[in-house]
VOPAGU-2260 file (C-alpha; in pm, 1 decimal, decimal comma):
REM VOPAGU-2260
SITE   aa  ch    i         X         Y         Z
SITE  UNK   A    0   24769,4   14661,1   22325,1
SITE  UNK   A    1   24641,3   14340,5   22213,6
SITE  UNK   A    2   24794,5   14058,3   22434,9
SITE  UNK   A    3   24913,8   13760,6   22210,3
SITE  UNK   A    4   24836,4   13351,1   22311,1
SITE  UNK   A    5   25137,0   13180,1   22419,2
SITE  UNK   A    6   25258,5   12923,5   22130,9
SITE  UNK   A    7   25154,7   12620,6   22325,9
SITE  UNK   A    8   24793,0   12731,4   22381,3
SITE  UNK   A    9   24739,2   12839,3   22012,5
SITE  UNK   A   10   24861,9   12460,4   21943,1
SITE  UNK   A   11   24637,4   12303,5   22172,0
SITE  UNK   A   12   24352,2   12525,4   22041,5
SITE  UNK   A   13   24423,5   12426,9   21678,6
SITE  UNK   A   14   24443,7   12059,4   21763,5
SITE  UNK   A   15   24114,4   12086,2   21940,7
SITE  UNK   A   16   23932,8   12280,0   21650,3
SITE  UNK   A   17   24089,8   12065,9   21383,2
SITE  UNK   A   18   23979,9   11745,7   21582,1
SITE  UNK   A   19   23615,0   11870,2   21615,4
SITE  UNK   A   20   23567,0   11964,0   21232,2
SITE  UNK   A   21   23759,6   11639,5   21149,1
SITE  UNK   A   22   23465,2   11475,2   21409,6
SITE  UNK   A   23   23173,6   11691,5   21240,1
SITE  UNK   A   24   23233,2   11644,6   20887,5
SITE  UNK   A   25   23265,5   11229,9   20993,1
SITE  UNK   A   26   22946,6   11279,3   21122,8
SITE  UNK   A   27   22805,3   11449,7   20820,7
SITE  UNK   A   28   22927,9   11174,6   20595,0
SITE  UNK   A   29   22769,7   10912,0   20809,4
SITE  UNK   A   30   22443,9   11085,7   20815,2
SITE  UNK   A   31   22441,3   11163,1   20427,7
SITE  UNK   A   32   22556,5   10812,6   20385,0
SITE  UNK   A   33   22295,3   10663,1   20591,6
SITE  UNK   A   34   22009,4   10907,2   20487,8
SITE  UNK   A   35   22093,4   10874,1   20105,3
SITE  UNK   A   36   22250,6   10568,7   19991,5
SITE  UNK   A   37   22038,0   10260,4   20179,1
SITE  UNK   A   38   21693,7   10383,0   20082,0
SITE  UNK   A   39   21823,9   10433,0   19689,8
SITE  UNK   A   40   22074,0   10176,7   19622,7
SITE  UNK   A   41   21997,5    9900,8   19899,0
SITE  UNK   A   42   22372,8    9939,4   20075,4
SITE  UNK   A   43   22413,5    9898,8   20400,6
SITE  UNK   A   44   22452,3   10171,0   20667,3
SITE  UNK   A   45   22775,9   10262,1   20763,1
SITE  UNK   A   46   22954,5   10368,8   21138,7
SITE  UNK   A   47   23164,6   10699,7   21229,7
SITE  UNK   A   48   23459,4   10502,0   21190,6
SITE  UNK   A   49   23374,1   10358,3   20828,6
SITE  UNK   A   50   23261,0   10722,3   20744,9
SITE  UNK   A   51   23628,3   10840,8   20844,8
SITE  UNK   A   52   23770,4   10555,9   20658,2
SITE  UNK   A   53   23574,9   10615,6   20330,4
SITE  UNK   A   54   23666,7   10992,6   20363,1
SITE  UNK   A   55   24056,9   10906,4   20395,7
SITE  UNK   A   56   24007,3   10652,5   20094,3
SITE  UNK   A   57   23829,9   10889,2   19860,2
SITE  UNK   A   58   24135,8   11190,3   19945,9
SITE  UNK   A   59   24356,1   10880,3   19880,8
SITE  UNK   A   60   24225,3   10776,0   19547,4
SITE  UNK   A   61   24110,0   11118,4   19418,2
SITE  UNK   A   62   24331,3   11393,1   19604,7
SITE  UNK   A   63   24640,8   11278,7   19712,8
SITE  UNK   A   64   24824,5   11414,3   20020,3
SITE  UNK   A   65   25019,9   11653,2   19899,2
SITE  UNK   A   66   24797,5   11928,9   19946,2
SITE  UNK   A   67   24682,4   12134,8   19626,1
SITE  UNK   A   68   24792,3   12010,9   19278,6
SITE  UNK   A   69   25013,6   12194,3   19087,1
SITE  UNK   A   70   24771,9   12236,8   18780,0
SITE  UNK   A   71   24544,8   12474,7   19036,6
SITE  UNK   A   72   24862,7   12700,7   19129,2
SITE  UNK   A   73   24957,4   12805,2   18738,1
SITE  UNK   A   74   24591,1   12758,5   18532,0
SITE  UNK   A   75   24616,1   13166,8   18480,6
SITE  UNK   A   76   24935,1   13162,1   18385,7
SITE  UNK   A   77   24926,2   12860,4   18109,3
SITE  UNK   A   78   24586,0   12985,7   17982,8
SITE  UNK   A   79   24744,0   13341,5   17906,1
SITE  UNK   A   80   25035,8   13143,7   17729,4
SITE  UNK   A   81   24761,1   12955,2   17518,1
SITE  UNK   A   82   24583,5   13269,3   17445,9
SITE  UNK   A   83   24879,6   13431,4   17321,4
SITE  UNK   A   84   24952,8   13129,8   17071,7
SITE  UNK   A   85   24582,6   13120,9   16932,7
SITE  UNK   A   86   24508,7   13268,9   16617,1
SITE  UNK   A   87   24211,3   13531,0   16596,4
SITE  UNK   A   88   23990,4   13291,6   16467,1
SITE  UNK   A   89   24087,7   13032,3   16719,0
SITE  UNK   A   90   24015,2   13304,9   17010,1
SITE  UNK   A   91   23655,0   13385,9   16820,0
SITE  UNK   A   92   23590,9   13005,8   16851,8
SITE  UNK   A   93   23686,4   12936,8   17191,1
SITE  UNK   A   94   23500,5   13277,4   17286,1
SITE  UNK   A   95   23182,7   13149,8   17102,1
SITE  UNK   A   96   23207,2   12790,5   17285,9
SITE  UNK   A   97   23255,9   12986,0   17620,7
SITE  UNK   A   98   22953,8   13171,2   17548,5
SITE  UNK   A   99   22740,4   12858,2   17475,3
SITE  UNK   A  100   22784,0   12745,2   17822,4
SITE  UNK   A  101   22782,8   12382,3   17942,2
SITE  UNK   A  102   22455,1   12267,1   17768,8
SITE  UNK   A  103   22540,9   11965,5   17574,5
SITE  UNK   A  104   22175,5   11970,6   17406,0
SITE  UNK   A  105   22242,7   12339,3   17284,8
SITE  UNK   A  106   22292,2   12396,5   16891,5
SITE  UNK   A  107   22631,0   12503,9   16805,4
SITE  UNK   A  108   22699,8   12859,8   16839,0
SITE  UNK   A  109   22667,1   12928,5   16463,7
SITE  UNK   A  110   22332,9   12789,0   16451,7
SITE  UNK   A  111   22184,1   12971,7   16713,3
SITE  UNK   A  112   21911,5   13270,1   16655,9
SITE  UNK   A  113   22066,7   13638,0   16677,8
SITE  UNK   A  114   21722,0   13793,8   16782,2
């Protein structure tokens, strides 16, 4: 039989692992900032704690603190509903636009050669 770790030990291990990952990400952000932005844009180098603050600021501004947004949870369901409401012409137009990819310089799908 496999022995289970006590709950308190699991909590301590999780806290140590989370702290290590947090510090590692802070070091990566510091290193990337200091390696790229001062030579490219003439910005000042930052410290570890400034990198941690930058991570919190970007999370607050761009991600919020509630975990994943509701949009990412139900996108497939909403897309299926939209698909069902489309006419066959709209569906074909959508398929053509998806096949075209994300190249803004590509000609529209109707002008592409069929060879």
